N, C-alpha and C positions, 0 to 999 in steps of 0.2 A: 725698059721701063718697072721698075718694081711693085708687082702689085703686092696690097696688104689686107686680107680679111680682120675686121677687129670688131669682136664681140662690143656688143650695142643694149644696152638695161635703163629702161627710161628711167626707173630710179636713181641711175646715176650717168644719166645724159652728158654729164660736163667731164667725166673722166672722160669719157671717149675724142671729144674734142680739144681735153687736155695733153693728150695721148700723141695725137694727132700731131699737133703743134709742134711738141717738143720731138716730133720725127724728121718733120719741114723742116727746121730752125737748123737741123744740122746735116740732113742728107745730102750728098757729092752728084747725085743725079735723082732724074725724074720717078716718083710714085702715086701712085694709085690706090685710092680707098674706099671699101665695099663694107660699110656697116652690117651688120648681121640683125638687121631689122625682122621680127619675124611675117610682120605683115607684109613685106616686100618680099618676102621669098616662096614665089607660085610653085602650087605642087607640092611644095611641105606643110605638115602641119604637125606640128607638138604636139605629139600625145602621153609622151612621157612625162608623170607625177613627182617625179626628184629634181633635186637638183635647186642651187644658191641662186642661178640668175638663166636668165630667157635668152643665154647660146650656149648653155650646157652641152648640148646635143649637137647644134646648128653649125659647128664648127665643121664639123667631118663633113660638112658639106660642100668646102673649101674647090678640092678638085671640079665637081660637078658642077659648080659655080663658070669656070673657069673652062668648061667644054671637056675635062680632060688635056690640057696641052698648057707645058711648059711648069715653072715654079712657080709657088707664091706665099707668103707668111700670112697664119696666122698667131694672133697675137690677141690676149685679155685685152678689155678696157683698162684694167685699171693699174695700169703700166706709166713708167714715166721714158726714156728713152736717151742716156747719157751719152750716146755718140753715137759717129756715121752709121745706118742701118745697112749702107751700105756692105760695109766689113763685113753685116751678117751673112748678106746675099750672098757675097763671095767662099763662103763656107760650103756653097751646095756640091751635096756629093755626084752625080750621078747615078750609083750601084746603087744607092738607098731611095728610102719609096718616101721616107720620110727623117729626119733629124729633128731631134731636139735635146734639152738639156735634163739628165738623167738623173733625178730627183733619188737620193737616201736618205729619208729622214723623218722621224717623229715631231705631230706641231707639240710648239710647244703652248697649244690654247685650246679648250676643250668648244669653243666659241668664238663664231666669227661676224662679220657685219648683217645687222639689219635679226641678230639672233637666229641666226642658223646656225645651224652641228658641223663641225670642224672635224670631221671623222677624220684616223688612219687609214691608209688602202694600199695593196702596189701599187708602185708606180704613179705616184699624188703628185701631180703637175706635168708630169711630163707632158702633155696634151694642152698648155697653156702656154704653151710660144713652138708654134711645130714649123721647119719650113719642106714644106707639101714638092714632092716630085709627083705632080698634079698628072702627069701623063709615062708614071709607072703602069707598067698593066695590072700590079698586084692590088692598086688602087680604082681600078676599073668597077670593081664590087660597090664603091660607094654612092649609089645611085641615092636618090629620092626616097624615095620608096626601103631601100634595105636602111638607110639610117633611121627610119620611122621606126622599125623593126628590133632592133638593136637595144641592150641593156647597156647602161652607163659602164659597166665592171668593162665590157666584149670592147666599147669604143675605146674609155680612154687609157684600156693598155693597149691597145693596134694591136688588138687577140687577132685581124685578120690578116696580119703579116709574123715574116717567122724573122725570129729577132735579129739575123745578119741582114734585117731590111732596113732595120729602125737603126740611123744614124745617130751620133753624139753630137753635141756643139760647146763648149765651154757654159761653165755654171753664171761667168757675168754674164751671160745674155741673157739670164733667167736669176737675178737675183732676188729672193724670197725676202721682203720686208719685215723683221723680226719674228721669223722662223732661220733665218741666218746672221750674224753678225754684221754689224755696220761694215760697209764696203766701197767707200769713196771711187776705186777703179772700176767698180759693177758699169756695165753697158748701156743696159737692161733693169732697171727697178720695177721688182711687181709687188704692189703693195695686197695682196694676195686676202691677206686677214681684214680689210678695210681699205677704201680708196680714202685720204686724208680729206675728201668732201665729206663725211661723213663727221658728225660730232665725235662721236664715240672715236674716231682713230683722226681724227685734226692735228693733235701733235704727236703722231707714230715718231719711230723709228724714219730720219732720212725722209721726213713729211717737209723739209725745207725745197727740196726740191721740188715735188710737185706745187707747191703753191708758187712757184715762182713761173711755172711752165702755165699754171692757170692765169698768174697776171699777166702773162707776155701776151697770153691769149687774148684778155679782152682787151689792154690795152697799148698792145705794141711794145716791141724792142726799143728803147732807151737809146740815141747814139750820140 
């Protein structure tokens, strides 16, 4: 069973369901989804005032949600999976506490969806797709109380970990739409500036893949 926590924001709830659809129709083994809905996270209160979505900090609760056992994937909800999620799952390295795409880029847009500022910062988007080694001893620090007390810079840069515990996965598993050139070989498309469910991004680069998954989620696949 591949366990996946997915960012959920009521302002783009359709993005969550469309992303899950894209995973399910390509998965070669069972998957389970846990949407990160703040009202369902007992004992956790998001007191942070920054961030462009409601799961900007709750993603770091993934290890505790699974009682610090086994592995799990966290993914932002504004994504589309273009390949078998089991291929990503098979990249797990038990010597690492987390694994991610180590992006190194400067954004092409000063603003993203709903007028949010889109600033550059170190390790930007590293935490948007994470293979979590929930049972790694270094991750035991990530209790609900601890996460509530930390800054975004501390968490999103994996500052509680030494660099050798942050593993790397291929960039194709978190391909940043518009920020990177179009790539038909990408395995996971990330509409980081804005999901095509928003009018401003309805026809963004590679938006056809999102709209096709949305249609299948609503109407079923034609055979």
